[in-house]
Predicted model as a PDB file, atoms N, CA, C, CB and O in Angstrom, pLDDT in the B-factor column:
MODEL        1                                                                  
ATOM      1  N   MET A   1      81.518  72.564 116.304  1.00 50.00           N  
ATOM      2  CA  MET A   1      81.141  73.355 115.240  1.00 50.00           C  
ATOM      3  C   MET A   1      82.408  74.944 115.894  1.00 50.00           C  
ATOM      4  CB  MET A   1      78.956  73.586 115.215  1.00 50.00           C  
ATOM      5  O   MET A   1      83.353  75.612 115.475  1.00 50.00           O  
ATOM      6  N   GLU A   2      81.395  74.782 117.317  1.00 56.00           N  
ATOM      7  CA  GLU A   2      82.215  76.042 118.312  1.00 56.00           C  
ATOM      8  C   GLU A   2      84.115  76.105 118.110  1.00 56.00           C  
ATOM      9  CB  GLU A   2      81.838  75.526 120.352  1.00 56.00           C  
ATOM     10  O   GLU A   2      84.743  77.119 117.807  1.00 56.00           O  
ATOM     11  N   LYS A   3      84.753  74.623 118.399  1.00 57.00           N  
ATOM     12  CA  LYS A   3      86.050  74.436 118.568  1.00 57.00           C  
ATOM     13  C   LYS A   3      86.467  74.855 117.434  1.00 57.00           C  
ATOM     14  CB  LYS A   3      86.479  73.205 118.915  1.00 57.00           C  
ATOM     15  O   LYS A   3      87.071  75.926 117.376  1.00 57.00           O  
ATOM     16  N   SER A   4      86.202  74.006 116.175  1.00 58.00           N  
ATOM     17  CA  SER A   4      87.028  74.575 114.750  1.00 58.00           C  
ATOM     18  C   SER A   4      86.476  76.387 114.676  1.00 58.00           C  
ATOM     19  CB  SER A   4      86.316  73.424 112.924  1.00 58.00           C  
ATOM     20  O   SER A   4      87.080  77.374 114.255  1.00 58.00           O  
ATOM     21  N   LYS A   5      85.906  76.329 114.926  1.00 57.00           N  
ATOM     22  CA  LYS A   5      85.320  78.210 114.344  1.00 57.00           C  
ATOM     23  C   LYS A   5      86.795  78.945 115.549  1.00 57.00           C  
ATOM     24  CB  LYS A   5      82.620  78.970 115.231  1.00 57.00           C  
ATOM     25  O   LYS A   5      87.432  79.867 115.039  1.00 57.00           O  
ATOM     26  N   PHE A   6      87.190  78.542 116.895  1.00 57.00           N  
ATOM     27  CA  PHE A   6      87.611  78.989 117.602  1.00 57.00           C  
ATOM     28  C   PHE A   6      89.464  78.870 117.170  1.00 57.00           C  
ATOM     29  CB  PHE A   6      86.911  78.437 118.749  1.00 57.00           C  
ATOM     30  O   PHE A   6      90.309  79.763 117.225  1.00 57.00           O  
ATOM     31  N   SER A   7      89.649  77.129 116.669  1.00 61.00           N  
ATOM     32  CA  SER A   7      90.749  77.063 115.736  1.00 61.00           C  
ATOM     33  C   SER A   7      90.975  77.764 114.985  1.00 61.00           C  
ATOM     34  CB  SER A   7      90.842  76.288 115.153  1.00 61.00           C  
ATOM     35  O   SER A   7      91.882  78.556 115.242  1.00 61.00           O  
ATOM     36  N   LEU A   8      90.164  77.880 113.426  1.00 59.00           N  
ATOM     37  CA  LEU A   8      90.315  78.768 112.336  1.00 59.00           C  
ATOM     38  C   LEU A   8      90.801  80.560 113.123  1.00 59.00           C  
ATOM     39  CB  LEU A   8      88.594  78.682 111.385  1.00 59.00           C  
ATOM     40  O   LEU A   8      91.927  80.854 112.721  1.00 59.00           O  
ATOM     41  N   PHE A   9      90.491  81.141 113.616  1.00 62.00           N  
ATOM     42  CA  PHE A   9      90.861  82.433 113.766  1.00 62.00           C  
ATOM     43  C   PHE A   9      92.255  81.998 114.632  1.00 62.00           C  
ATOM     44  CB  PHE A   9      89.628  83.467 114.526  1.00 62.00           C  
ATOM     45  O   PHE A   9      93.254  82.624 114.276  1.00 62.00           O  
ATOM     46  N   ARG A  10      92.443  81.093 115.629  1.00 64.00           N  
ATOM     47  CA  ARG A  10      93.358  81.127 116.447  1.00 64.00           C  
ATOM     48  C   ARG A  10      94.819  81.316 115.204  1.00 64.00           C  
ATOM     49  CB  ARG A  10      93.201  79.686 117.511  1.00 64.00           C  
ATOM     50  O   ARG A  10      95.757  82.111 115.259  1.00 64.00           O  
ATOM     51  N   GLY A  11      94.534  80.317 114.233  1.00 61.00           N  
ATOM     52  CA  GLY A  11      95.469  80.359 112.575  1.00 61.00           C  
ATOM     53  C   GLY A  11      95.149  81.508 112.322  1.00 61.00           C  
ATOM     54  O   GLY A  11      96.223  82.065 112.552  1.00 61.00           O  
ATOM     55  N   LEU A  12      94.354  82.429 111.964  1.00 62.00           N  
ATOM     56  CA  LEU A  12      94.657  83.436 111.558  1.00 62.00           C  
ATOM     57  C   LEU A  12      95.444  84.868 111.789  1.00 62.00           C  
ATOM     58  CB  LEU A  12      93.929  83.461 111.413  1.00 62.00           C  
ATOM     59  O   LEU A  12      95.809  85.860 111.159  1.00 62.00           O  
ATOM     60  N   ALA A  13      95.466  84.107 113.586  1.00 66.00           N  
ATOM     61  CA  ALA A  13      95.911  85.380 114.617  1.00 66.00           C  
ATOM     62  C   ALA A  13      97.436  85.002 114.499  1.00 66.00           C  
ATOM     63  CB  ALA A  13      95.200  85.360 116.497  1.00 66.00           C  
ATOM     64  O   ALA A  13      98.285  85.791 114.915  1.00 66.00           O  
ATOM     65  N   GLN A  14      97.825  83.654 113.865  1.00 69.00           N  
ATOM     66  CA  GLN A  14      99.402  83.451 113.827  1.00 69.00           C  
ATOM     67  C   GLN A  14     100.353  83.752 112.078  1.00 69.00           C  
ATOM     68  CB  GLN A  14      99.570  81.588 114.363  1.00 69.00           C  
ATOM     69  O   GLN A  14     101.328  83.045 111.825  1.00 69.00           O  
ATOM     70  N   ILE A  15      99.977  84.625 111.266  1.00 71.00           N  
ATOM     71  CA  ILE A  15      99.903  84.912 110.127  1.00 71.00           C  
ATOM     72  C   ILE A  15     101.703  85.928 110.840  1.00 71.00           C  
ATOM     73  CB  ILE A  15      98.094  85.689 109.438  1.00 71.00           C  
ATOM     74  O   ILE A  15     101.713  87.032 111.386  1.00 71.00           O  
ATOM     75  N   GLU A  16     102.668  85.225 110.608  1.00 74.00           N  
ATOM     76  CA  GLU A  16     104.180  86.508 110.089  1.00 74.00           C  
ATOM     77  C   GLU A  16     104.216  87.229 108.961  1.00 74.00           C  
ATOM     78  CB  GLU A  16     105.646  85.864 109.797  1.00 74.00           C  
ATOM     79  O   GLU A  16     104.158  86.705 107.849  1.00 74.00           O  
ATOM     80  N   VAL A  17     104.324  88.630 109.182  1.00 75.00           N  
ATOM     81  CA  VAL A  17     104.682  89.298 108.245  1.00 75.00           C  
ATOM     82  C   VAL A  17     106.036  89.492 108.412  1.00 75.00           C  
ATOM     83  CB  VAL A  17     103.982  90.347 108.110  1.00 75.00           C  
ATOM     84  O   VAL A  17     106.693  89.509 109.453  1.00 75.00           O  
ATOM     85  N   TRP A  18     106.464  89.671 106.977  1.00 77.00           N  
ATOM     86  CA  TRP A  18     107.810  90.319 106.967  1.00 77.00           C  
ATOM     87  C   TRP A  18     108.174  91.227 106.077  1.00 77.00           C  
ATOM     88  CB  TRP A  18     108.710  89.501 106.869  1.00 77.00           C  
ATOM     89  O   TRP A  18     107.432  91.167 105.096  1.00 77.00           O  
ATOM     90  N   PRO A  19     108.994  92.045 105.987  1.00 72.00           N  
ATOM     91  CA  PRO A  19     109.871  93.045 105.493  1.00 72.00           C  
ATOM     92  C   PRO A  19     110.669  92.309 104.215  1.00 72.00           C  
ATOM     93  CB  PRO A  19     110.894  93.587 106.744  1.00 72.00           C  
ATOM     94  O   PRO A  19     111.331  91.292 104.008  1.00 72.00           O  
ATOM     95  N   SER A  20     110.104  93.656 103.391  1.00 78.00           N  
ATOM     96  CA  SER A  20     110.313  93.043 101.606  1.00 78.00           C  
ATOM     97  C   SER A  20     112.134  93.191 101.224  1.00 78.00           C  
ATOM     98  CB  SER A  20     109.156  94.462 100.130  1.00 78.00           C  
ATOM     99  O   SER A  20     112.702  92.832 100.193  1.00 78.00           O  
ATOM    100  N   GLN A  21     112.810  93.929 102.622  1.00 80.00           N  
ATOM    101  CA  GLN A  21     114.111  94.689 102.297  1.00 80.00           C  
ATOM    102  C   GLN A  21     115.008  94.492 103.565  1.00 80.00           C  
ATOM    103  CB  GLN A  21     113.842  96.357 101.974  1.00 80.00           C  
ATOM    104  O   GLN A  21     114.473  94.015 104.566  1.00 80.00           O  
ATOM    105  N   THR A  22     116.150  94.779 103.589  1.00 82.00           N  
ATOM    106  CA  THR A  22     116.432  94.598 105.389  1.00 82.00           C  
ATOM    107  C   THR A  22     115.505  95.705 106.312  1.00 82.00           C  
ATOM    108  CB  THR A  22     118.352  95.021 105.828  1.00 82.00           C  
ATOM    109  O   THR A  22     114.453  96.283 106.040  1.00 82.00           O  
ATOM    110  N   TYR A  23     116.148  95.727 107.211  1.00 80.00           N  
ATOM    111  CA  TYR A  23     115.727  96.564 108.408  1.00 80.00           C  
ATOM    112  C   TYR A  23     116.280  98.229 108.184  1.00 80.00           C  
ATOM    113  CB  TYR A  23     116.459  95.807 109.888  1.00 80.00           C  
ATOM    114  O   TYR A  23     115.542  99.211 108.106  1.00 80.00           O  
ATOM    115  N   GLN A  24     117.690  98.222 108.112  1.00 82.00           N  
ATOM    116  CA  GLN A  24     118.331  99.424 107.068  1.00 82.00           C  
ATOM    117  C   GLN A  24     117.364 101.046 107.013  1.00 82.00           C  
ATOM    118  CB  GLN A  24     118.269  98.620 105.221  1.00 82.00           C  
ATOM    119  O   GLN A  24     117.336 102.053 107.722  1.00 82.00           O  
ATOM    120  N   ALA A  25     116.936 100.769 106.252  1.00 80.00           N  
ATOM    121  CA  ALA A  25     115.418 101.749 106.147  1.00 80.00           C  
ATOM    122  C   ALA A  25     115.397 102.069 107.497  1.00 80.00           C  
ATOM    123  CB  ALA A  25     113.778 100.938 105.629  1.00 80.00           C  
ATOM    124  O   ALA A  25     115.857 103.167 107.811  1.00 80.00           O  
ATOM    125  N   TYR A  26     114.894 101.235 108.484  1.00 80.00           N  
ATOM    126  CA  TYR A  26     113.719 101.815 109.765  1.00 80.00           C  
ATOM    127  C   TYR A  26     115.156 102.068 111.009  1.00 80.00           C  
ATOM    128  CB  TYR A  26     112.043 100.083 110.480  1.00 80.00           C  
ATOM    129  O   TYR A  26     114.688 102.181 112.142  1.00 80.00           O  
ATOM    130  N   LEU A  27     116.841 102.177 110.983  1.00 84.00           N  
ATOM    131  CA  LEU A  27     117.358 101.580 111.981  1.00 84.00           C  
ATOM    132  C   LEU A  27     117.273 103.604 112.002  1.00 84.00           C  
ATOM    133  CB  LEU A  27     118.882 100.202 111.956  1.00 84.00           C  
ATOM    134  O   LEU A  27     116.739 104.261 111.108  1.00 84.00           O  
ATOM    135  N   PRO A  28     118.164 104.385 113.649  1.00 87.00           N  
ATOM    136  CA  PRO A  28     118.010 105.545 113.612  1.00 87.00           C  
ATOM    137  C   PRO A  28     119.898 105.786 112.239  1.00 87.00           C  
ATOM    138  CB  PRO A  28     117.825 106.236 115.630  1.00 87.00           C  
ATOM    139  O   PRO A  28     120.601 104.865 111.823  1.00 87.00           O  
ATOM    140  N   LYS A  29     120.072 107.274 111.976  1.00 90.00           N  
ATOM    141  CA  LYS A  29     121.328 107.428 111.161  1.00 90.00           C  
ATOM    142  C   LYS A  29     122.313 108.463 112.478  1.00 90.00           C  
ATOM    143  CB  LYS A  29     120.900 108.389 109.316  1.00 90.00           C  
ATOM    144  O   LYS A  29     122.005 109.188 113.424  1.00 90.00           O  
ATOM    145  N   GLY A  30     123.229 108.125 112.019  1.00 92.00           N  
ATOM    146  CA  GLY A  30     124.473 108.679 112.935  1.00 92.00           C  
ATOM    147  C   GLY A  30     124.363 108.320 114.458  1.00 92.00           C  
ATOM    148  O   GLY A  30     123.410 107.836 115.068  1.00 92.00           O  
ATOM    149  N   SER A  31     125.147 108.555 114.737  1.00 94.00           N  
ATOM    150  CA  SER A  31     126.204 107.625 115.868  1.00 94.00           C  
ATOM    151  C   SER A  31     124.736 108.522 117.124  1.00 94.00           C  
ATOM    152  CB  SER A  31     128.870 108.351 116.075  1.00 94.00           C  
ATOM    153  O   SER A  31     123.874 109.360 116.858  1.00 94.00           O  
ATOM    154  N   MET A  32     125.008 107.971 118.130  1.00 94.00           N  
ATOM    155  CA  MET A  32     123.807 108.059 119.601  1.00 94.00           C  
ATOM    156  C   MET A  32     124.123 109.119 120.178  1.00 94.00           C  
ATOM    157  CB  MET A  32     123.831 106.862 120.883  1.00 94.00           C  
ATOM    158  O   MET A  32     123.234 109.728 120.772  1.00 94.00           O  
ATOM    159  N   GLY A  33     125.716 109.731 120.165  1.00 96.00           N  
ATOM    160  CA  GLY A  33     126.397 111.006 120.144  1.00 96.00           C  
ATOM    161  C   GLY A  33     125.348 112.440 119.425  1.00 96.00           C  
ATOM    162  O   GLY A  33     124.962 113.555 119.775  1.00 96.00           O  
ATOM    163  N   LEU A  34     125.267 111.725 118.509  1.00 96.00           N  
ATOM    164  CA  LEU A  34     124.948 112.870 117.717  1.00 96.00           C  
ATOM    165  C   LEU A  34     123.942 112.911 117.532  1.00 96.00           C  
ATOM    166  CB  LEU A  34     125.416 113.068 116.705  1.00 96.00           C  
ATOM    167  O   LEU A  34     123.442 113.943 117.084  1.00 96.00           O  
ATOM    168  N   ARG A  35     123.099 111.649 117.832  1.00 95.00           N  
ATOM    169  CA  ARG A  35     121.233 111.998 117.691  1.00 95.00           C  
ATOM    170  C   ARG A  35     120.610 112.453 118.542  1.00 95.00           C  
ATOM    171  CB  ARG A  35     120.299 110.974 117.517  1.00 95.00           C  
ATOM    172  O   ARG A  35     119.444 112.845 118.513  1.00 95.00           O  
ATOM    173  N   ILE A  36     121.894 112.427 120.005  1.00 96.00           N  
ATOM    174  CA  ILE A  36     121.253 112.811 121.004  1.00 96.00           C  
ATOM    175  C   ILE A  36     121.532 114.473 121.359  1.00 96.00           C  
ATOM    176  CB  ILE A  36     121.625 111.836 122.062  1.00 96.00           C  
ATOM    177  O   ILE A  36     121.042 115.055 122.326  1.00 96.00           O  
ATOM    178  N   ASN A  37     122.315 115.001 120.476  1.00 97.00           N  
ATOM    179  CA  ASN A  37     122.742 116.598 120.825  1.00 97.00           C  
ATOM    180  C   ASN A  37     121.746 117.403 119.375  1.00 97.00           C  
ATOM    181  CB  ASN A  37     125.036 116.912 120.681  1.00 97.00           C  
ATOM    182  O   ASN A  37     121.730 118.631 119.292  1.00 97.00           O  
ATOM    183  N   SER A  38     121.108 116.667 118.507  1.00 95.00           N  
ATOM    184  CA  SER A  38     120.325 116.332 117.871  1.00 95.00           C  
ATOM    185  C   SER A  38     118.828 116.880 118.847  1.00 95.00           C  
ATOM    186  CB  SER A  38     120.678 114.845 117.525  1.00 95.00           C  
ATOM    187  O   SER A  38     118.150 117.907 118.873  1.00 95.00           O  
ATOM    188  N   TYR A  39     118.809 115.613 119.539  1.00 96.00           N  
ATOM    189  CA  TYR A  39     117.507 116.080 120.136  1.00 96.00           C  
ATOM    190  C   TYR A  39     117.735 117.670 121.308  1.00 96.00           C  
ATOM    191  CB  TYR A  39     116.878 114.516 121.109  1.00 96.00           C  
ATOM    192  O   TYR A  39     116.941 118.590 121.501  1.00 96.00           O  
ATOM    193  N   TRP A  40     118.655 117.519 121.691  1.00 97.00           N  
ATOM    194  CA  TRP A  40     118.778 118.463 122.647  1.00 97.00           C  
ATOM    195  C   TRP A  40     118.712 120.104 122.381  1.00 97.00           C  
ATOM    196  CB  TRP A  40     119.945 118.130 123.180  1.00 97.00           C  
ATOM    197  O   TRP A  40     118.559 121.037 123.169  1.00 97.00           O  
ATOM    198  N   ILE A  41     118.937 120.056 120.584  1.00 98.00           N  
ATOM    199  CA  ILE A  41     118.976 121.170 120.082  1.00 98.00           C  
ATOM    200  C   ILE A  41     117.475 121.511 119.580  1.00 98.00           C  
ATOM    201  CB  ILE A  41     120.036 121.170 119.087  1.00 98.00           C  
ATOM    202  O   ILE A  41     117.405 122.709 119.306  1.00 98.00           O  
ATOM    203  N   ASN A  42     116.546 120.990 119.423  1.00 97.00           N  
ATOM    204  CA  ASN A  42     115.626 120.287 118.906  1.00 97.00           C  
ATOM    205  C   ASN A  42     114.844 121.046 120.391  1.00 97.00           C  
ATOM    206  CB  ASN A  42     115.906 118.446 118.537  1.00 97.00           C  
ATOM    207  O   ASN A  42     114.192 122.056 120.127  1.00 97.00           O  
ATOM    208  N   THR A  43     114.867 120.742 121.463  1.00 98.00           N  
ATOM    209  CA  THR A  43     114.170 121.106 122.773  1.00 98.00           C  
ATOM    210  C   THR A  43     114.724 122.168 122.760  1.00 98.00           C  
ATOM    211  CB  THR A  43     114.287 120.320 124.073  1.00 98.00           C  
ATOM    212  O   THR A  43     114.082 123.197 122.547  1.00 98.00           O  
ATOM    213  N   GLY A  44     115.750 122.176 122.935  1.00 98.00           N  
ATOM    214  CA  GLY A  44     116.031 124.014 122.725  1.00 98.00           C  
ATOM    215  C   GLY A  44     115.421 124.899 122.255  1.00 98.00           C  
ATOM    216  O   GLY A  44     114.845 125.826 122.825  1.00 98.00           O  
ATOM    217  N   ARG A  45     115.574 124.510 120.464  1.00 98.00           N  
ATOM    218  CA  ARG A  45     114.684 125.617 119.995  1.00 98.00           C  
ATOM    219  C   ARG A  45     113.076 125.708 120.243  1.00 98.00           C  
ATOM    220  CB  ARG A  45     114.862 125.629 118.604  1.00 98.00           C  
ATOM    221  O   ARG A  45     112.478 126.771 120.079  1.00 98.00           O  
ATOM    222  N   TYR A  46     112.253 124.199 120.757  1.00 98.00           N  
ATOM    223  CA  TYR A  46     110.748 124.446 121.148  1.00 98.00           C  
ATOM    224  C   TYR A  46     110.928 125.324 122.167  1.00 98.00           C  
ATOM    225  CB  TYR A  46     109.849 123.175 121.614  1.00 98.00           C  
ATOM    226  O   TYR A  46     110.396 126.427 122.297  1.00 98.00           O  
ATOM    227  N   LEU A  47     111.832 124.693 123.004  1.00 98.00           N  
ATOM    228  CA  LEU A  47     111.395 125.696 124.217  1.00 98.00           C  
ATOM    229  C   LEU A  47     111.781 127.567 124.050  1.00 98.00           C  
ATOM    230  CB  LEU A  47     112.358 125.024 125.700  1.00 98.00           C  
ATOM    231  O   LEU A  47     111.630 128.473 124.870  1.00 98.00           O  
ATOM    232  N   LYS A  48     112.088 127.576 123.235  1.00 98.00           N  
ATOM    233  CA  LYS A  48     112.711 129.130 122.898  1.00 98.00           C  
ATOM    234  C   LYS A  48     111.183 129.604 122.132  1.00 98.00           C  
ATOM    235  CB  LYS A  48     114.492 129.178 121.565  1.00 98.00           C  
ATOM    236  O   LYS A  48     110.759 130.752 122.259  1.00 98.00           O  
ATOM    237  N   THR A  49     110.543 128.683 121.438  1.00 98.00           N  
ATOM    238  CA  THR A  49     109.591 129.373 120.548  1.00 98.00           C  
ATOM    239  C   THR A  49     108.452 129.318 121.573  1.00 98.00           C  
ATOM    240  CB  THR A  49     109.281 128.636 119.001  1.00 98.00           C  
ATOM    241  O   THR A  49     107.576 130.159 121.370  1.00 98.00           O  
ATOM    242  N   ALA A  50     108.292 128.603 122.512  1.00 98.00           N  
ATOM    243  CA  ALA A  50     106.989 128.741 123.435  1.00 98.00           C  
ATOM    244  C   ALA A  50     107.214 129.480 124.481  1.00 98.00           C  
ATOM    245  CB  ALA A  50     106.441 127.506 123.972  1.00 98.00           C  
ATOM    246  O   ALA A  50     106.313 129.850 125.234  1.00 98.00           O  
ATOM    247  N   VAL A  51     108.741 129.837 124.667  1.00 98.00           N  
ATOM    248  CA  VAL A  51     108.846 131.346 125.898  1.00 98.00           C  
ATOM    249  C   VAL A  51     108.360 132.546 124.960  1.00 98.00           C  
ATOM    250  CB  VAL A  51     110.856 131.847 126.604  1.00 98.00           C  
ATOM    251  O   VAL A  51     107.502 133.333 125.359  1.00 98.00           O  
ATOM    252  N   SER A  52     109.033 132.668 123.501  1.00 97.00           N  
ATOM    253  CA  SER A  52     108.247 133.379 123.093  1.00 97.00           C  
ATOM    254  C   SER A  52     106.956 133.908 122.913  1.00 97.00           C  
ATOM    255  CB  SER A  52     108.447 133.273 122.665  1.00 97.00           C  
ATOM    256  O   SER A  52     106.633 135.089 122.784  1.00 97.00           O  
ATOM    257  N   GLN A  53     106.210 132.835 122.920  1.00 97.00           N  
ATOM    258  CA  GLN A  53     104.414 132.821 122.276  1.00 97.00           C  
ATOM    259  C   GLN A  53     103.956 133.441 123.631  1.00 97.00           C  
ATOM    260  CB  GLN A  53     103.420 130.889 121.829  1.00 97.00           C  
ATOM    261  O   GLN A  53     103.184 134.399 123.673  1.00 97.00           O  
ATOM    262  N   TYR A  54     104.502 132.809 124.791  1.00 96.00           N  
ATOM    263  CA  TYR A  54     103.905 133.135 125.939  1.00 96.00           C  
ATOM    264  C   TYR A  54     104.237 134.398 126.277  1.00 96.00           C  
ATOM    265  CB  TYR A  54     104.166 132.297 126.911  1.00 96.00           C  
ATOM    266  O   TYR A  54     103.241 135.121 126.279  1.00 96.00           O  
ATOM    267  N   GLU A  55     105.169 134.919 126.543  1.00 96.00           N  
ATOM    268  CA  GLU A  55     105.707 136.567 126.325  1.00 96.00           C  
ATOM    269  C   GLU A  55     104.968 137.041 125.362  1.00 96.00           C  
ATOM    270  CB  GLU A  55     107.278 136.851 125.863  1.00 96.00           C  
ATOM    271  O   GLU A  55     103.862 136.675 125.760  1.00 96.00           O  
ATOM    272  N   ARG A  56     104.789 137.562 124.436  1.00 96.00           N  
ATOM    273  CA  ARG A  56     103.992 137.633 122.923  1.00 96.00           C  
ATOM    274  C   ARG A  56     102.129 137.822 124.148  1.00 96.00           C  
ATOM    275  CB  ARG A  56     104.330 135.360 121.413  1.00 96.00           C  
ATOM    276  O   ARG A  56     101.512 138.752 124.668  1.00 96.00           O  
ATOM    277  N   THR A  57     102.016 136.684 124.068  1.00 95.00           N  
ATOM    278  CA  THR A  57     100.656 135.985 124.891  1.00 95.00           C  
ATOM    279  C   THR A  57     100.450 137.529 126.220  1.00 95.00           C  
ATOM    280  CB  THR A  57     101.277 133.798 125.948  1.00 95.00           C  
ATOM    281  O   THR A  57      99.433 138.221 126.262  1.00 95.00           O  
ATOM    282  N   LYS A  58     101.485 137.698 126.998  1.00 92.00           N  
ATOM    283  CA  LYS A  58     101.568 137.984 128.142  1.00 92.00           C  
ATOM    284  C   LYS A  58     100.951 139.487 127.735  1.00 92.00           C  
ATOM    285  CB  LYS A  58     103.019 137.725 128.835  1.00 92.00           C  
ATOM    286  O   LYS A  58      99.808 139.809 128.058  1.00 92.00           O  
ATOM    287  N   ALA A  59     101.921 140.435 126.927  1.00 91.00           N  
ATOM    288  CA  ALA A  59     102.140 141.062 126.375  1.00 91.00           C  
ATOM    289  C   ALA A  59     100.730 141.600 126.043  1.00 91.00           C  
ATOM    290  CB  ALA A  59     102.974 140.631 125.656  1.00 91.00           C  
ATOM    291  O   ALA A  59     100.275 142.602 126.595  1.00 91.00           O  
ATOM    292  N   ALA A  60     100.119 140.945 125.192  1.00 91.00           N  
ATOM    293  CA  ALA A  60      98.958 141.006 124.231  1.00 91.00           C  
ATOM    294  C   ALA A  60      98.064 141.364 125.383  1.00 91.00           C  
ATOM    295  CB  ALA A  60      98.541 139.567 123.272  1.00 91.00           C  
ATOM    296  O   ALA A  60      97.637 142.509 125.234  1.00 91.00           O  
ATOM    297  N   GLU A  61      97.567 140.700 126.644  1.00 88.00           N  
ATOM    298  CA  GLU A  61      96.867 140.972 127.787  1.00 88.00           C  
ATOM    299  C   GLU A  61      96.566 142.333 128.418  1.00 88.00           C  
ATOM    300  CB  GLU A  61      97.439 140.334 128.602  1.00 88.00           C  
ATOM    301  O   GLU A  61      95.580 142.947 128.827  1.00 88.00           O  
ATOM    302  N   LYS A  62      97.916 142.514 128.300  1.00 75.00           N  
ATOM    303  CA  LYS A  62      98.204 144.210 129.283  1.00 75.00           C  
ATOM    304  C   LYS A  62      97.875 145.165 128.078  1.00 75.00           C  
ATOM    305  CB  LYS A  62     100.284 144.644 130.008  1.00 75.00           C  
ATOM    306  O   LYS A  62      97.926 146.386 128.226  1.00 75.00           O  
TER     307      LYS A  62                                                      
ENDMDL                                                                          
END                                                                             
């Protein structure tokens, strides 16, 4: 009984899931250079926002 239960669970764990379409929708768009450039532009924006929030917080404490 115990061995048959183990085989059933082992069989269920090997179910394969395949996408209904191609992987093209999941791949990044644009060249690697453009994606890296976009990453650093966004990083600069985040840092600028964080610095301005920090400065406002420090100004409010004074």
